[in-house]
N, C-alpha and C positions, 0 to 999 in steps of 0.2 A: 654885436652880441657879447655879453660879458663872459668872463672865464667860468664863473659859477654856473651859468646857464648851460654852457657846453658840457660841463661835467655831468649835469643831471641827465641830459639827453643820452650821453654815452652809457650810463648805468642802466637806463631804460632799455636800450638796444641789447645790451648784454643779457638782461633778464628775459627779453623776448626770445633770444636765441636759445637760452637754456631751457625755456618752457617747450619750445618746438622740438628740441633734441630729446627731452624726456618723453613727450608724446610718441615720438617715433620709436624709441626703445620699448615703450610699453606695448605698442601695437605689434612690434616684432616678437616680443616674448609671448603675448597671448596667442598669436598665430602659431608659434613653435609648439606651445603646450597643447593646443587643440590638435595639431597634426601628429603629435606623438601618441595620442589616445584615439585611434580611429574608431574604437568600439563605441565611445560615447557619442560620436557624431552620427553613428549609424543606427541609433536607437530611435524608436517611434515614441509616441506620447505615453504609452503604457510602460516604457522602460525596457521592452524587448528589442531584440536585434531586428532591424528592418529586413524584410524579405529580399534575398538576392544581394545583400550588402557584403556577405562573406566575412563580416567582422564578428569577433567573439564578445559576448556579453561579460562585462566586468561587474562582479558583485560588490567588491570593496578592495581596499588596499590594506596591507598589514606589514609589520616587521616580522620576518620569519623567526627572529630570536625571541619576540614577545608576541606569539600568534593570537593571544586572546584579545588584543586591542585592535579595533578596526577603524579605518579612516575612509572618508567618502571621496577623497581626491588624492592624487599623487603628490609626492614631495619627499623631503628628507625625513628619515625616522628621528623622532625626538629621543629615542633610546640608544641607538647605535649610529655610527658614522657610515650610513648606507642609505640608499634610496628605498622607498617603500615598494613592495612587490604586489602586483595585481593578482587577485584571485578570481578566476573565470568560472562562469556558471557550468561550463562543460567539463571542468576538471573532475575526473573520477566517475563521469556518467557512464552507465551501461556496463559496469564491472565492479569487482570487489577490491580494486587496487587503489593506491594513492599515488598521484603523479606529482613530482617535484622537478622543477627545471634544473638543468645542470649547474647554472650559476648559483641557485639557492642551495643545491647540494654542497657546492664548494664553500659557500658562506657559512653553512651550518657545521662544517667540519666533519661531515659524514665519512667514515672509513668502512671499507668493504673487506671481507675475507672470503675464503673459498671452502666449500665442503669437500673434504678429502677422504679417501679411503686408505687406511694403513693398518698395519699390525701394531698393536700396543702391548709391549711386554709388561707383565705384572711387576710393578715397582712401587715400593713404599718405604718411607723413612719413619722410624720410631725410636723412642728412648726407653731403655729398660735398666733394671738393676741386677747385679750379679748375685747369685745364690749358690750354695753348695749343690752339687749333683748328688741327689739322694740315692741314685743307683749305685754309687760307689761307697755307701755307708757300711762300715763294719762295727759290730758291737762286741766288746770284750765283756763277757758275763760269767758270773759264778753260778754253778749248779749245786754247790754245797756251802755249808757254813764255814767261816774262817775269819781271819783278821790280817791286816797289812803289817808286815814287819819292816818293809822299806819301800819308799816310793821314789822312782827314778824320774817320772814326769809329774811335775807339781803344779803346773799352770795350764788353764784352758787355752785353746787356740795355738798351743805349741806344735810346731811341725816335727814330725817323726818320720823315720825311715823304716822300711820293712825289716823285721828282725831286731829292731832296737828294743832293749829292756824297758818295760813300763813300770813294773812293780814286782816285789817279792811278797808272797802270801804264805800263811801257814793254815792248811786245811786238814784237820785230823782225819776226815773221811778219805781224802786223797792219799794221805800217808799210809793208812791202813790198807787200802787197795793196792798200793805200790808194793808194800812188803809181802802181801799175799802172792802177787804176781812174781816177785823176785824168788820166792820159795819154790815156785814151780818151774823156773827157768832151767835148772840143771837136772830135772827129772827126765829119765830116758824111757820110762814105761809107756807103751802105746796107749794105755788107758788114761794116762796123765796128760797126754798131748792135747786131747779135747778139752780137758779142764783148763790147761794153760791158755788155750785160745779163748775160752770163755772169760778167763780172768783179764786178758788183754782188752777184750771188747767192753768189759765192765769199766776199765779205766777210761776208754773213749766216751762211754755213755755218761760218766761222772764229769766229763769236761777237762780231764787232765791233758795239758798240752802235749802234742805229738813229740816235741823236742824232749820233754821230760821222760816220756815212755822210752824213747830211744836211748836216753842217757842211762836209765835203769838196765836196759838190755846190754849196753856196751860196758858199763862200769861195774855191773853186778852189785850195786849199792843204791841206797835211797837217801834223799836229803830231806831234812825237816821242812825247809822252805822251798817253794816252787816259784820259779821266775816266769812272769808273763811277758810275752814279746808282742810288738806291734805286727799285726797281720798284713798291713799294706803301708805304702807311702801316703802321707796325708797330714791332716791337722786334727788335733784332739778337740773335738767340738763339745765334748761333755766329760767332765772329770767327776766321777761319782763317789770317790773314796779319798781318805786322807791317811797319812802315815799313822799307824797305831789303831786305826778304826776297825771295828768289827762289821762284817757284812753278812747278810742272810742269803739263803738259797734264792736264786733268780735275780739278785741285785745286779744292776748295770755298773760295771767298774769304769769302763772307758767307752766312748763313742768316737770313732775315727772316720773322718770323711776324706776320700781321695780327692786329689786336685788335678788329675790329668785332664778332666773336662769340668766345665762349670755350666750352670743353668743361668739364663737371662730371662726374666719375666717381663714382658712388654705389654702395655695396654694398647689394644688395637681398636679403633672405632668400629662399631658394628657394621657400618656401610662398607668398610674396607676389608672385611674378613676374607672375601673371595680372592683378594690379591695374594694371600699367603697360604696356599694349601699345605697340608702336612707333607714334609719331605723337601720343601723348597729350600734353596740355599740362602745363606745369610752371610753378610760381611759386617763385622763389628769394629768400631774404633773407640778407644778410650782416651779421655783427656790426660790420664796418667801416663800414657805411652803414645805421644804424638808421632804420627807418621807410620805407625805399625797397625796392621790389619789382622783380625782374628776371624777365622772361617768357622762356619757351623751350619746347622740346618734346623728347621722347625720339627720338633719331635711331638708336639701336642698343642691342640687348641682346647683349652679348658672349657667344659660345657656349662659355663655360667656367665651371664652378662650382668654387669653392674647396673642397677636400676637408675642410679643418679647420673653417671657419666656415659651410659650406653656404650661401654667398652668391654672387650673380651680379652682375656689373658692368653697370649701366645708364649709357649715355653720353647726356648731355643737352647740347644746344646752347643757350646763353643769349645773348640780345642784349646787347651791351656798347657802346652808341653813344658814351658819354662815357669809355670806357676806364677805368672805376672798378674793375672786377674784375681782379685780378692773379693770376698763377700761384701756387698754393699756398694761396690763401685758402680757408677753410671756409665753406660756405653750407648753409642748411637748405632742402631741397627739399620742396615740397608737390605731390605728383602727383595729378592729377585726370583720371580716365578716364571714358569714357561709361558712363551708368547701364545696368544690365542688366535682366533680367526680374524681376518681383516674387518675393520669396523669403520663406519662413517664418523668423521671427526670435524668439529668446528671450534673456533676460539671460544673459550668459556665466556668471554665478554658478550658474545652474540646472543646468549641465552637469557631471556627475561623470565623470571619466576614470579608468578602473581599470587602464589599461595594455593590456588586450586589447580593450576596447570602451568606449563612452560611453553613459551612461544619464541619464535625466531622471525625476524623481518627479512624476507628474501627480496633481493634486488633483481629487477628484470630490465630488459632493454627499453629505451625511451624514457628513463627516469621514473618507471613504475615500481612500486613496492607492495608486496603481499605480506600479511601477518599470518604465520603458519603455526599451528599447534604441533608440538614435537614431544616425543618420549625420550627423556634424557637418561643415559646410563651413568657410568662413573666419570669422574673428573681427575685428570692427572697432567701435571706439567703445563697448566694453562690451557688445556684442550679438553673438551667434553665429548663423550661418545653419544651419538644419536641413534636410537633404536628404531625410530619410525618418524615419518613426516618430511624428510628431505631426500634428495638424490645427489649423487656424486657430481661435482662440477658446478653446482649452483653457487651464486654469490649471496652472501649474507651480510647484513649490516652489523659492524662491530662497535661503532660508536655513533651517537646521535639518534638512537632508536626512539627516545621519548619525544624528541622534537618532531619526528615523522608521525608519531602516534598523535601528538597534539594537532598537527596539520590535518590528519585524517578525521579526528573528532570534530573539528570546526566545520569541515566540508560536509560531513554527515549531518550535522545539526542544521546547517543552512538549507541543504537539500530537502530535509523533512519539513522544515517550516514553510518553505516556498512551494512544496509539492511539485517541483519541477522535474522530478525524475525518481528513479528507484533509489532506495537508501544505499549508502556506501557501507558495506559490511567491513568494519575495521578489522575484526579478528575472525578469520574463517579458514577452513581447510581449502587448499587449491583443488 
């Protein structure tokens, strides 16, 4: 036998061995696949589970991450690096829940939270601008005609101290009343005493400064010009006269605003107004004074809501002993109200708002989930208060809610089409 002939026989034998090996492997794989799906082998000709087989009927396979795509046999998902998951006909039958296997829950990345009962203190952060406290406003006004002979404070917003000279004015009517009072000071007759008291009251009514009246009484002389003094410590917010100018009765010469306290007007959302009742304490911080806190309280909630922003103005009075806060400064306000009654709280992520209602997915034992309607109160610090619908200690789904809802929708549709059982109520009250 030639060498070439022996080589041909050798390659034929190798091909026969490989063919036999491939057939054995194919038979083993088919047997393994059929044994892993007992439900398919237990079905009768109509596709239902054979009586007494104890196997569950598989409707289809799907990828939990892409639940809308169905497959008629098992295998690896073309979308994710995971095996397809069977959907059984008895999933969710006889109840309003959705059942998901623990492995699927883990693959979906579903996180759970707890329904807790706790006391939530009223707490709110807002930004406001500083304004003068108008309760500390003093007006220096003339009740007679005159003109300014000398002006000591010549610029608006200049800070003044109590008793500091503001201006010297000449008012003929003041001078005439002062001279009349001076003439009655040395009279000793009992009948003149009543007239003297009337003359002094006339000076007060005309607006002559008390310091000027006392000077007439002590020095027994009058001055042509009268000096006006600052009645309080503060800033001159309005300068109504100039040196040499004439003023008429009732003219405002100076407006002085005290700085011991200031107002901060903050815009509060309409839904948060209940967090800051009148009288609640406030702590403020200004970027101009880092690390320093200013204390105050809410003195008023102005009775008007902005139609566009739906906000309401809260007026806060802040202590300003060193006069560090100036008009127009922005400050951050930390409102702290009294703590209320204990309330049910859930992570805000657990609440799904549909526009018409709010729902929460509640997790039960055995991988079952219920969709529950809830009444939601306020939200603060990443937690929402629940007014009704949940009980303390329940587990709620914090993430992955929409994947569970998609799962429920698919099962509900299949059940209705096949008429194999009652509908799965995806959204219901327990």
